[in-house]
Each structure stands twice: as C-alpha cells, then as structure tokens.
C-alpha positions as CSV (number, residue, x, y, z in Angstrom):
1,M,52.6,-54.6,-20.4
2,I,51.2,-54.4,-16.9
3,E,48.9,-51.6,-15.8
4,F,47.6,-50.7,-12.4
5,D,45.9,-47.7,-10.9
6,S,47.3,-45.8,-8.0
7,Q,45.6,-43.2,-6.0
8,K,48.5,-40.8,-6.9
9,Q,48.9,-41.7,-10.5
10,E,48.5,-44.4,-13.2
11,K,51.6,-46.2,-14.1
12,R,52.4,-48.4,-17.1
13,L,55.2,-50.9,-16.5
14,N,56.8,-53.5,-18.8
15,C,56.8,-57.1,-17.7
16,K,57.9,-60.1,-19.7
17,I,57.7,-63.8,-18.5
18,V,60.1,-66.4,-19.9
19,A,59.1,-70.0,-18.9
20,G,60.7,-73.3,-19.8
21,K,63.2,-76.0,-18.8
22,V,66.8,-75.4,-17.8
23,G,69.6,-77.4,-16.3
24,I,71.2,-75.6,-13.4
25,S,74.5,-76.9,-12.2
26,N,75.2,-74.0,-9.8
27,V,72.3,-71.9,-8.4
28,D,74.6,-69.0,-7.3
29,G,76.1,-68.9,-10.8
30,F,72.7,-69.0,-12.5
31,L,71.4,-66.2,-10.3
32,S,74.6,-64.2,-10.8
33,L,74.2,-64.5,-14.6
34,L,70.6,-63.3,-14.3
35,K,71.7,-60.4,-12.1
36,S,74.4,-59.3,-14.5
37,I,71.9,-59.3,-17.4
38,A,69.5,-57.3,-15.2
39,L,72.1,-54.8,-14.3
40,K,73.3,-54.4,-17.9
41,H,69.7,-53.5,-19.0
42,G,68.5,-51.7,-15.9
43,V,65.7,-54.2,-15.2
44,T,64.8,-56.7,-12.5
45,I,64.8,-60.4,-13.2
46,Q,63.4,-62.9,-10.7
47,A,63.6,-66.7,-11.2
48,M,60.8,-68.9,-9.8
49,D,60.0,-72.6,-9.7
50,A,57.4,-72.9,-12.4
51,E,56.0,-76.0,-10.7
52,L,54.7,-73.6,-8.0
53,I,53.3,-71.0,-10.4
54,A,49.5,-71.0,-11.0
55,G,49.7,-69.4,-14.4
56,E,50.6,-66.0,-15.8
57,A,48.0,-64.2,-13.7
58,H,49.8,-65.4,-10.6
59,I,53.1,-63.8,-11.7
60,K,51.5,-60.6,-12.9
61,S,49.6,-60.2,-9.7
62,A,52.8,-60.6,-7.6
63,V,54.6,-58.1,-9.8
64,K,51.8,-55.5,-9.5
65,K,51.6,-55.9,-5.7
66,A,55.4,-55.7,-5.3
67,L,55.6,-52.6,-7.4
68,R,52.7,-51.0,-5.5
69,A,54.3,-51.9,-2.1
70,V,57.6,-50.2,-3.2
71,E,55.7,-47.2,-4.5
72,R,53.9,-46.8,-1.2
73,K,57.0,-47.6,0.8
74,R,55.3,-50.6,2.3
75,N,57.8,-53.1,0.9
76,I,59.3,-55.8,3.1
77,T,62.7,-55.9,1.3
78,S,64.8,-53.4,-0.5
79,D,65.2,-55.7,-3.5
80,L,62.3,-55.6,-6.1
81,G,63.0,-59.2,-7.3
82,L,62.8,-60.5,-3.7
83,E,59.7,-58.5,-3.1
84,I,58.1,-60.1,-6.2
85,L,59.1,-63.5,-4.9
86,L,57.5,-62.8,-1.5
87,Y,54.2,-61.9,-3.2
88,A,54.4,-64.8,-5.6
89,A,54.9,-67.1,-2.6
90,G,52.3,-65.3,-0.5
91,K,54.8,-65.4,2.4
92,R,56.2,-62.7,4.6
93,Q,59.3,-64.6,5.6
94,I,62.1,-64.4,3.1
95,E,63.4,-67.9,3.9
96,R,60.0,-69.5,3.2
97,A,59.6,-67.5,0.0
98,L,63.0,-68.6,-1.2
99,A,61.6,-72.2,-1.3
100,M,59.8,-71.0,-4.5
101,G,63.1,-70.3,-6.1
102,V,65.2,-72.5,-8.4
103,S,67.4,-75.4,-7.4
104,E,70.3,-77.4,-8.9
105,G,69.4,-79.9,-11.5
106,E,66.7,-79.9,-14.2
107,N,64.2,-77.2,-13.5
108,K,60.9,-75.9,-14.9
109,V,61.4,-72.2,-14.4
110,A,59.4,-69.0,-14.8
111,L,61.6,-65.8,-15.1
112,V,59.9,-62.5,-14.8
113,I,61.7,-59.5,-16.3
114,V,60.4,-56.1,-15.0
115,D,61.1,-52.6,-16.2
116,A,59.8,-50.0,-13.8
117,T,60.5,-47.2,-16.3
118,G,58.4,-48.6,-19.1
119,E,61.2,-47.7,-21.5
120,K,63.2,-50.9,-22.0
121,D,62.9,-53.5,-24.8
122,L,62.1,-56.5,-22.8
123,E,61.9,-58.8,-25.8
124,G,65.6,-58.1,-26.3
125,V,66.4,-58.8,-22.7
126,A,64.3,-62.0,-22.8
127,E,66.3,-63.2,-25.9
128,E,69.6,-62.6,-24.1
129,V,68.4,-64.4,-21.1
130,K,67.3,-67.4,-23.2
131,R,70.6,-67.4,-25.1
132,K,72.9,-67.1,-22.1
133,T,71.0,-69.5,-19.8
134,G,70.0,-72.1,-22.3
135,I,66.3,-72.1,-21.3
136,E,64.2,-74.2,-23.6
137,E,61.1,-71.9,-23.7
138,E,57.6,-73.3,-23.1
139,P,54.3,-71.5,-22.6
140,I,53.0,-71.3,-19.0
141,Q,50.1,-73.7,-18.7
142,E,47.3,-71.8,-17.0
143,L,45.3,-74.5,-15.3
144,E,46.4,-77.7,-17.2
145,Y,48.2,-79.0,-14.2
146,N,49.3,-82.6,-13.8
147,K,48.4,-84.3,-10.5
148,T,52.0,-83.7,-9.1
149,K,51.9,-80.0,-9.8
150,K,48.5,-79.6,-8.2
151,E,49.7,-81.4,-5.1
152,K,52.9,-79.2,-4.9
153,I,50.8,-76.0,-5.3
154,K,48.3,-77.1,-2.7
155,K,51.0,-78.1,-0.2
156,F,53.1,-74.9,-0.8
157,F,50.2,-72.6,-0.4
158,T,48.5,-74.7,2.3
159,I,45.3,-75.0,0.3
160,T,43.0,-77.4,2.0
161,E,40.6,-79.9,0.5
162,V,37.7,-78.0,2.1
163,E,38.8,-74.9,0.1
164,I,39.0,-77.0,-3.1
165,K,35.6,-78.5,-2.5
166,A,34.1,-75.0,-1.9
167,V,35.4,-73.5,-5.2
168,G,36.0,-76.5,-7.4
169,E,39.2,-78.2,-8.6
170,K,39.5,-75.9,-11.6
171,K,39.7,-72.8,-9.4
172,L,43.0,-73.7,-7.8
173,G,44.6,-70.7,-9.5
174,M,42.1,-68.4,-7.9
175,L,43.0,-69.7,-4.4
176,V,46.6,-69.0,-5.1
177,L,45.8,-65.5,-6.2
178,E,44.0,-65.1,-2.9
179,R,47.1,-66.1,-1.1
180,V,49.1,-63.5,-3.1
181,A,46.5,-60.8,-2.2
182,M,46.5,-61.8,1.5
183,L,50.2,-60.9,1.9
184,D,49.2,-57.2,2.0
185,V,46.8,-58.0,4.9
186,L,49.4,-60.0,6.7
187,K,51.9,-57.1,6.6
C-alpha cells in the first residue's frame, strides 16, 4: 500500500510490483494483453525495463508523484501509466521515457499495478498477469546491481562520475530518486 499526504486530503492507494523475466515476441501484443487485464480489473498496469529500475523505492516514488500530478492537474499526459513511466524515467519527453519500456526478446521487467480507488485485490490481478504473460517472478534487487546494470542506469539517467564520487557508489539509487523528484521542477 502506498500512502502520501496531500494538502487537500490524505489518500491511501494500492500498488503492487511484479518483477521477473519474460520473453516478448511482440511488444504491442504484450502491452495489449496488459491493457486488457487492466481494463478488466479497473487498474493501471505499466511495464518497465527492470535493468533501468533502481529498486522498489524508485517505482513507488514514480507512482506517488504521478498520482499527485494527476490529482493536482499538473500531469503531462492523460494516461496514468505513461505518467508513471515519465516519472520513473525522470524525463518530460514521452519518446525519451519510452526508452524505459520493454522490448522484443528476453526481458527483465518490472510491472507496476496501481489502483487509485484503494478497493481492488491487486494480488489477484498480479496472479492473472503472471499467469497470462508467463513472467518468471524474481524479487527486485535494491542495490545489488551488476556492473552492466549500474552502467545502464548511469547512462540512462545521465549520472556522472563526479556525482558518484560525491555520494558513493552505494548511493546510486538515491541519485536516481533525485532525477525522479526533479521532473516536478522541470515541468
């Protein structure tokens, strides 16, 4: 469950993350399947490249900020899933944020399922997603990145060696969270 404070009211929203490996032969077909499951259950499902995710806090921060932007009518897009992707990518441009999406072939994915009403059984939705997509679920590894993942994250979020030296290699996730937070400033 995700909680955040708003000046108007406090909201409690359901959020479930499913991460793992999946083979995608057709991206449009994969995304259509996710969309049909989302519509059936009245939720939002957003797929992301897990190789560019700096842990669970990264996804939850993006969800919180996207929901707050929608609530305050400061959202960039009319689609909550795409708004979440923009925040997760820390990018204003949709085309650049889409680079954080899934691609054909073997993927490590992170799917976030969001229920703005707080009334849905997201465990049931997650089970259906896993069953219908064939995702082999794995836990999101917070900061146990391999060298390749670290380099992908640094490149995608344009994190410099100077920044890494200033905060330390183990704080890469914090630098990513800073990029997510900066999207509000860049609007």
